[in-house]
C-alpha positions as CSV (number, residue, x, y, z in Angstrom):
1,M,-3.3,-2.3,15.3
2,D,-4.0,-5.7,16.8
3,I,-3.3,-8.7,14.7
4,T,-6.8,-10.2,15.2
5,G,-10.4,-9.3,15.8
6,N,-10.6,-6.5,13.3
7,T,-12.9,-5.7,10.3
8,V,-10.5,-4.7,7.5
9,F,-11.1,-3.2,4.1
10,I,-8.3,-3.5,1.6
11,P,-9.0,-1.8,-1.7
12,G,-6.6,-2.7,-4.4
13,A,-6.1,-6.3,-3.1
14,T,-7.0,-8.5,-6.0
15,S,-3.4,-9.5,-6.5
16,G,0.1,-9.1,-5.2
17,I,0.8,-7.7,-1.7
18,G,-2.8,-6.7,-1.2
19,L,-4.3,-10.1,-1.8
20,A,-1.6,-12.0,0.2
21,L,-2.0,-9.6,3.1
22,A,-5.8,-10.0,2.9
23,V,-5.5,-13.8,3.1
24,A,-3.0,-13.6,5.9
25,L,-5.1,-11.3,8.0
26,H,-8.2,-13.4,7.4
27,D,-6.3,-16.5,8.6
28,R,-5.5,-14.6,11.8
29,G,-9.2,-14.2,12.6
30,N,-10.0,-10.9,11.0
31,T,-13.1,-10.1,8.9
32,V,-11.6,-9.0,5.6
33,V,-13.2,-7.1,2.6
34,V,-11.2,-7.0,-0.6
35,G,-11.8,-4.3,-3.2
36,G,-10.8,-4.2,-6.8
37,R,-11.8,-3.1,-10.3
38,R,-12.2,-6.5,-12.1
39,A,-15.3,-8.4,-11.2
40,E,-13.9,-11.8,-12.4
41,L,-11.0,-11.5,-10.0
42,L,-13.3,-10.6,-7.1
43,E,-15.4,-13.6,-7.9
44,R,-12.4,-15.9,-8.0
45,I,-11.1,-14.6,-4.6
46,A,-14.5,-15.1,-3.0
47,A,-14.6,-18.7,-4.4
48,E,-11.0,-19.5,-3.4
49,H,-11.1,-17.9,0.0
50,P,-14.5,-18.5,1.7
51,G,-15.2,-15.9,4.3
52,I,-13.5,-13.0,2.5
53,D,-16.0,-10.5,1.3
54,T,-15.5,-8.4,-1.9
55,V,-16.6,-5.1,-3.4
56,R,-16.0,-3.6,-6.8
57,I,-14.0,-0.3,-6.5
58,D,-11.9,1.8,-8.8
59,T,-9.7,3.9,-6.6
60,A,-9.0,6.3,-9.5
61,D,-12.7,7.2,-9.7
62,P,-14.1,9.3,-6.9
63,D,-17.7,8.2,-7.6
64,S,-16.6,4.6,-7.3
65,I,-14.9,5.3,-4.0
66,R,-18.1,6.9,-2.6
67,E,-20.3,4.1,-3.8
68,A,-18.0,1.3,-2.6
69,S,-17.4,2.9,0.8
70,A,-21.1,3.2,1.4
71,A,-21.6,-0.4,0.5
72,V,-18.8,-1.6,2.8
73,L,-20.0,0.4,5.8
74,A,-23.6,-0.8,5.2
75,A,-22.5,-4.4,5.2
76,H,-19.8,-4.0,7.9
77,P,-20.6,-1.2,10.3
78,D,-17.9,-2.5,12.7
79,L,-15.2,-1.7,10.2
80,N,-12.1,-0.4,12.0
81,V,-9.2,-0.8,9.7
82,L,-8.6,0.7,6.2
83,I,-5.5,-0.4,4.3
84,A,-5.1,1.8,1.2
85,M,-3.3,-0.6,-0.9
86,A,-4.0,0.3,-4.5
87,G,-1.2,1.7,-6.6
88,I,0.5,1.7,-10.0
89,M,4.1,2.0,-11.1
90,R,5.4,2.8,-14.6
91,V,8.8,3.4,-16.2
92,E,9.0,6.9,-17.6
93,D,11.3,9.0,-19.8
94,W,11.3,12.7,-18.9
95,H,13.3,13.9,-21.9
96,S,10.0,14.8,-23.6
97,S,6.5,15.4,-22.2
98,D,5.3,12.9,-24.8
99,G,7.1,10.3,-22.8
100,F,5.8,10.9,-19.3
101,L,3.0,13.3,-18.8
102,A,0.0,11.0,-19.2
103,S,1.7,8.4,-17.1
104,A,2.6,10.9,-14.4
105,E,-0.9,12.2,-14.2
106,S,-2.3,8.6,-13.9
107,I,0.2,7.7,-11.2
108,V,-0.7,10.8,-9.1
109,T,-4.4,10.1,-9.5
110,T,-4.1,6.5,-8.4
111,N,-1.3,6.6,-5.8
112,V,-2.0,10.0,-4.2
113,L,-5.5,11.1,-4.8
114,G,-6.8,7.5,-4.4
115,P,-5.6,7.1,-0.8
116,I,-6.7,10.7,0.0
117,R,-10.2,10.0,-1.3
118,L,-10.3,6.6,0.5
119,I,-9.3,8.2,3.8
120,A,-11.9,11.0,3.3
121,A,-14.6,8.3,2.8
122,F,-13.8,6.5,6.0
123,V,-12.2,8.8,8.5
124,E,-15.4,10.0,10.2
125,H,-16.6,6.4,10.6
126,L,-13.3,5.2,11.9
127,Q,-13.4,7.9,14.6
128,T,-16.5,6.3,16.0
129,R,-14.7,3.0,16.6
130,P,-12.9,2.5,19.9
131,D,-9.7,1.2,18.2
132,A,-9.2,2.0,14.5
133,T,-6.2,2.1,12.1
134,I,-5.5,3.6,8.8
135,V,-2.7,1.8,7.0
136,T,-1.0,3.7,4.1
137,V,1.4,2.1,1.7
138,S,4.5,4.0,0.7
139,S,7.8,2.4,-0.6
140,G,11.5,2.3,-0.1
141,L,11.5,4.5,-3.2
142,A,9.9,7.3,-1.1
143,F,13.4,7.7,0.5
144,T,15.8,6.7,-2.3
145,P,14.9,7.5,-6.0
146,L,14.9,4.9,-8.8
147,T,15.9,6.7,-11.9
148,V,13.3,5.2,-14.2
149,T,10.2,5.8,-12.1
150,P,10.2,9.5,-11.1
151,S,6.4,9.9,-10.7
152,Y,6.1,6.7,-8.7
153,N,9.0,7.8,-6.4
154,A,7.3,11.2,-5.8
155,S,3.9,9.7,-5.2
156,K,5.2,7.4,-2.5
157,A,7.2,10.3,-0.9
158,A,3.9,12.2,-0.8
159,I,2.2,9.2,0.9
160,H,5.0,9.2,3.5
161,M,4.5,12.8,4.4
162,L,0.7,12.5,4.3
163,S,1.0,9.7,6.8
164,E,3.2,11.7,9.1
165,S,0.9,14.7,8.9
166,I,-2.5,13.0,9.4
167,R,-1.0,11.0,12.2
168,L,-0.4,14.3,14.0
169,Q,-3.9,15.6,13.3
170,L,-5.6,12.4,14.4
171,A,-3.6,12.0,17.6
172,D,-6.6,13.2,19.6
173,T,-8.8,10.5,18.2
174,S,-9.1,6.7,18.4
175,V,-7.5,6.4,14.9
176,R,-3.9,5.3,14.5
177,V,-2.0,5.9,11.3
178,M,0.4,3.1,10.3
179,E,2.6,3.3,7.2
180,L,3.7,0.1,5.4
181,V,7.0,0.6,3.6
182,P,7.7,-2.2,1.2
183,P,11.0,-3.0,-0.6
184,A,10.9,-4.7,-4.0
185,V,8.5,-7.6,-3.7
186,R,7.9,-10.3,-6.3
187,T,4.6,-9.0,-7.7
188,G,3.4,-7.8,-11.1
189,L,3.9,-4.2,-10.3
190,L,6.5,-3.9,-13.1
191,P,7.0,-6.3,-16.0
192,G,9.5,-9.0,-14.9
193,Q,9.3,-8.2,-11.2
194,E,7.6,-11.4,-10.3
195,E,10.7,-13.3,-11.4
196,S,13.3,-10.8,-10.2
197,E,16.1,-12.2,-8.1
198,F,16.5,-8.7,-6.5
199,A,12.9,-8.7,-5.2
200,M,11.8,-10.2,-1.9
201,P,9.5,-13.3,-2.2
202,L,5.9,-12.3,-1.6
203,D,5.2,-14.9,1.1
204,E,8.3,-13.9,3.0
205,F,7.4,-10.3,2.9
206,V,3.8,-10.8,4.1
207,A,4.9,-13.2,6.8
208,E,7.4,-10.6,8.1
209,V,4.7,-7.8,8.0
210,V,2.3,-9.9,9.9
211,Q,5.0,-10.6,12.5
212,L,5.7,-6.9,12.8
213,I,2.0,-6.1,13.3
214,E,1.8,-8.8,16.0
215,T,5.0,-7.7,17.8
216,Q,4.8,-3.9,17.2
217,P,1.1,-3.1,17.3
218,D,1.8,0.6,18.0
219,A,4.4,1.0,15.3
220,T,4.1,4.1,13.0
221,E,6.0,2.4,10.2
222,L,6.1,-1.3,9.2
223,Q,9.6,-1.8,7.9
224,V,10.8,-5.3,6.9
225,E,14.6,-5.6,7.2
226,R,15.2,-5.5,3.5
227,V,13.8,-2.0,3.1
228,K,16.0,-0.4,5.7
229,F,18.9,0.0,3.3
230,L,16.8,2.4,1.3
231,R,14.8,3.9,4.2
232,Y,17.8,5.1,6.2
233,G,20.5,6.0,3.7
234,E,20.3,9.7,4.4
235,A,20.2,9.1,8.2
236,R,23.3,6.9,8.0
237,G,25.1,9.4,5.8
238,D,25.5,7.1,2.8
239,Y,22.6,8.3,0.7
240,D,24.7,8.9,-2.5
241,R,26.1,5.4,-2.3
242,V,22.6,3.9,-1.8
243,V,21.3,5.8,-4.8
244,E,24.2,4.5,-6.9
245,I,23.8,0.9,-5.8
246,L,20.0,1.0,-6.3
247,N,20.3,2.3,-9.8
248,A,23.1,0.0,-10.8
249,S,21.7,-3.2,-9.4
250,D,18.8,-3.9,-11.7
251,P,17.8,-2.2,-15.1
252,H,14.1,-2.7,-14.3
253,G,14.4,-1.2,-10.9
254,A,13.2,-4.3,-9.0
255,E,15.8,-3.9,-6.3
256,S,13.5,-1.5,-4.5
257,A,10.3,-1.0,-6.5
258,A,7.3,-1.4,-4.3
């Protein structure tokens, strides 16, 4: 993926990593479309960041995805980058189904079915572009589990393997598949995470991601330095120690929640 000259759609970008990345990519000379559920946030983004387009989309709703994708492609037929950013994270207690089942189902719908449906909505179009990229968003927790967020961990592990698999299938096309692997970042993903001393400042994270895209345009994974502790525990042979450190470091899981 080149750092400039793209037309980029980022659903789930009304706050946090998605919005910061949208602004950074727009500043680098890309046409950017931000998607989100809340109209008032979309209106604010359009007002505060002239030139960024917006569209309402609920990535948990397949009808909304179909309608929004049609609108985006009608307005931006040169779209060549999809960044499937939307995701939710919740603390769960699996001692009783009353404590986790509804949450788990919601997480899987948003974090797994959402990206699958988004890719399905755009993959045929992207193959018509000479240079296209699908960016998925997993997490350090896809590789090292946080005790209090089982469904989130599993959803991000699924995104990692989905990315690996569709990259193989699309190798004969013009579409690249790039996986963004965040560590904990100071966003509102979990209560208190925006102030957590364990989480990476948002501006530092996005700046490093943009630098990675610029210097490694053919990378399959975008890994900031802080996520590699979690990403490579098993490969290094210290997986059990990494799991122990992660789950002892922060009671809210902000050490690696992303």
